[in-house]
C-alpha positions in Angstrom: -18.7 6.7 -12.2 -21.3 5.9 -14.8 -24.5 7.9 -15.2 -26.4 5.3 -13.2 -24.1 5.7 -10.3 -24.2 9.5 -10.5 -28.0 9.5 -10.5 -28.3 7.1 -7.6 -26.1 9.0 -5.2 -26.7 12.6 -4.2 -23.9 15.0 -4.4 -22.2 13.3 -7.4 -21.7 15.1 -10.7 -22.1 13.4 -14.1 -18.5 13.7 -15.4 -19.5 13.9 -19.0 -21.0 17.3 -18.3 -17.7 18.7 -17.1 -15.4 20.7 -19.5 -12.1 19.2 -20.5 -9.9 21.4 -18.2 -11.9 20.3 -15.1 -11.7 16.7 -16.3 -7.9 17.1 -16.6 -7.8 18.6 -13.0 -9.9 15.6 -11.8 -7.6 13.2 -13.5 -4.5 14.9 -11.9 -6.2 14.6 -8.5 -7.1 11.0 -9.0 -3.5 10.2 -10.2 -2.1 11.8 -7.0 -4.5 9.8 -4.9 -3.6 6.6 -6.7 0.1 7.3 -6.3 -0.3 7.9 -2.6 -2.4 4.7 -2.2 0.1 2.7 -4.1 2.9 4.1 -1.9 0.9 3.1 1.2 0.3 -0.3 -0.3 4.0 -0.8 -0.8 4.8 0.4 2.7 2.3 -2.2 4.2 3.9 -4.9 2.1 7.3 -4.0 3.4 6.1 -4.0 7.0 4.5 -7.4 6.4 7.7 -8.7 5.0 9.6 -7.4 8.1 7.2 -9.2 10.4 7.7 -12.4 8.4 11.4 -12.0 8.7 10.9 -11.7 12.5 9.0 -14.9 12.5 11.8 -16.6 10.5 14.4 -15.2 12.9 12.6 -16.6 15.9 12.2 -20.0 14.2 15.8 -20.3 13.1 17.9 -18.0 15.4 16.4 -18.4 18.9 17.0 -21.9 20.1 19.3 -23.7 22.6 21.8 -24.7 19.9 22.3 -21.1 18.8 22.5 -19.8 22.4 25.6 -21.9 23.0 27.5 -20.5 20.0 29.0 -17.0 19.5 27.3 -14.7 17.0 27.7 -11.3 15.4 25.4 -8.5 16.4 24.8 -5.8 13.8 25.3 -2.3 15.2 25.0 -0.6 11.7 24.6 -2.0 8.2 28.4 -2.5 8.0 29.5 -2.9 11.6 29.1 -6.1 13.6 30.4 -7.0 17.1 30.7 -10.4 18.7 27.9 -11.4 21.1 26.0 -14.2 22.7 22.3 -15.0 22.9 21.4 -14.6 26.6 18.1 -16.6 26.4 16.8 -19.2 24.0 13.3 -18.9 25.3 12.6 -15.1 25.5 13.0 -12.3 23.0 12.4 -8.5 23.0 9.5 -7.6 20.7 9.3 -4.1 19.2 5.6 -3.2 19.8 5.9 0.2 18.1 7.0 3.8 18.9 10.2 2.6 20.3 8.7 0.3 23.0 10.0 -3.2 23.5 8.3 -6.0 25.5 9.9 -9.2 26.6 8.0 -12.2 25.4 8.6 -15.9 25.3 9.2 -17.2 21.8 5.7 -18.7 21.5 4.0 -15.4 22.4 6.3 -13.5 20.1 5.5 -15.9 17.2 1.8 -15.4 17.9 2.2 -11.6 18.0 4.0 -11.5 14.6 1.6 -14.0 13.0 -1.3 -11.7 14.1 0.5 -8.7 12.6 1.1 -10.5 9.3 -2.6 -11.5 9.2 -3.8 -8.0 10.1 -1.6 -6.4 7.4 -2.9 -9.0 4.9 -6.4 -7.9 5.5 -5.5 -4.2 5.2 -3.6 -5.0 2.0 -6.6 -6.7 0.5 -8.9 -3.7 1.4 -6.4 -1.2 0.1 -6.0 -3.2 -3.1 -9.8 -2.9 -3.7 -9.6 0.9 -3.2 -6.6 1.2 -5.6 -8.5 -0.8 -8.2 -11.5 1.4 -7.8 -9.4 4.6 -8.2 -7.6 3.1 -11.2 -11.0 2.4 -12.8 -12.1 6.0 -12.1 -8.9 7.3 -13.8 -9.7 5.2 -16.8 -13.3 6.5 -17.0 -12.1 10.1 -16.8 -9.4 9.5 -19.4 -12.1 8.0 -21.7 -14.4 10.9 -21.2 -11.6 13.3 -22.0 -10.7 11.4 -25.1 -14.3 11.4 -26.3 -14.7 15.1 -25.7 -11.4 16.0 -27.5 -12.4 13.8 -30.5 -15.9 15.4 -30.6 -14.3 18.9 -30.4 -12.0 18.0 -33.3 -14.8 16.6 -35.4 -16.9 19.7 -34.7 -14.1 22.1 -35.7 -13.5 20.1 -38.9 -17.2 20.3 -39.8 -17.2 24.1 -39.2 -14.0 24.4 -41.4 -15.8 22.6 -44.3 -19.0 24.6 -43.8 -17.2 28.0 -44.3 
């Protein structure tokens, strides 16, 4: 948000011309946006980790060896019941909004690998936006600091002059 940027793009305001209360409002708004973006970033990372867990589960838990053994199926976070794997070649994949699709394990792996890759791209884009917002916050904070210091110096000069 330097003066060169403000002059080059129509509709932008040079922030150094704003009074301190408006700058503080702007900083509050930028802080809220930054908090929201950071929360979204964390949610995307969590989703990506869950998809990686799905890949790991398919790789280690869905095979002929496991299908022959009894296993415990979680009903809640603390309640498990005995069960058996009905197929070592097909799984149900949650494709979103409560819909499940039966896929063979290779197609399921491909689905989850694409999801992990897509989320990786979104995370990279969002990280750039977050860094830009954080930089804008720093610029606004610096302008506020300079304005407050200038106001203090000016009032000190007026106090000496009287």
